[in-house]
N, C-alpha and C positions, 0 to 999 in steps of 0.2 A: 610333236606339234607346237606352235609357237602360236601363241594370240598375242595381237596386237591392241593393247586397248589404249583408247582415247583419254589423253588425260583431262579431267572438266576442272574449271575454276570451282572456288569454293559461293563466289557469285553467283557463276552460273547454275547451277546445283539449287540453291537457293531461290533464283531466277523459276527455272523450270518448276518448280514442286508447286510456288507461288502461284503460275500459272494454271495447276491442277487443280490447289483448293481454293483458289477466291476467283479466278478466272474463270471460272465454270468450262475449260475445255476437258476434254474426256485425258486420261491416262494414253491410250492407242492413239490418238487422232496425234498427241505430243509426241508421240515416240515415234510416229510415221512420219511427222513433220522434219522434226530434227536429226532425223535416224541415231535413235538411241534406243538401244534394248529396253521391250518395255519392263522384263522385270529389273531393269536396274533402277527405272525411275519406280517401281513399285518401293526398292530397296528403299531410295532417297527417300522417299514419303513415308517410310518407317522409320528409317534413322532419325528427321527430323520433328517425329511426332513425339518420339521415346524419350532423346533426351536433348534438344534444340542446343543448349547451352557449350553441348558437346561434340555437337555434329559433325561428320564427315571430319577426325581429325587429320588424316595424309601425314605429310613428313614434317618430324620436325615439331609437333602437336602431340599433346598426349594427355588424356582422359585423365577426370582427378583419381580414380583409380589404380590406374598404370603410376600419377604421381607418388600417390601415396605408397603406395608399393615399395616405389624407390626408396622414398622416405625411411619408411619402416627397416628395409635391407642394412642399408646404411647406419640404421640405430643399431639393427642387432649386432653388424661388424663392428661395431664401436665398443659394445658392450664387451663382446666377445676378448676385444683385445685389451682392456681394463679387468675382465675377468684374470685373463693369463698375468697380468703385471703381478697382481693381488697374491695369484699362487706360487711365481716367483718370490715376491719379497718375502710369505707367511715361512719362503726356507730357509730366507737370512735372519729371521725374527731367532731370539731365543726360546728353549722349549716353557721355561718356568716363568718367563713374563719380564725378569729381572734381567739388565743390561750388565752385562760383567767390564 
């Protein structure tokens, strides 16, 4: 069973949420007028009030948590590589610490 979801722009989502929160319109009425599922409207309102700066990430936009995870994963890989290089270099050094 395949569902066809309508793509809504970021501005459209903000405008719809503003109609409900600031305009005094009921969510049920806005959902009926715009042919949007009521559950979807409530999800937009929830997301907008929870983290307004990171709301509706969509395609190509990532949240700050995801960005932090990406940076930390890169750092871990870099440190693993450095550690491996040091392990290999340790085998090349003389055991007594004096060069021959």
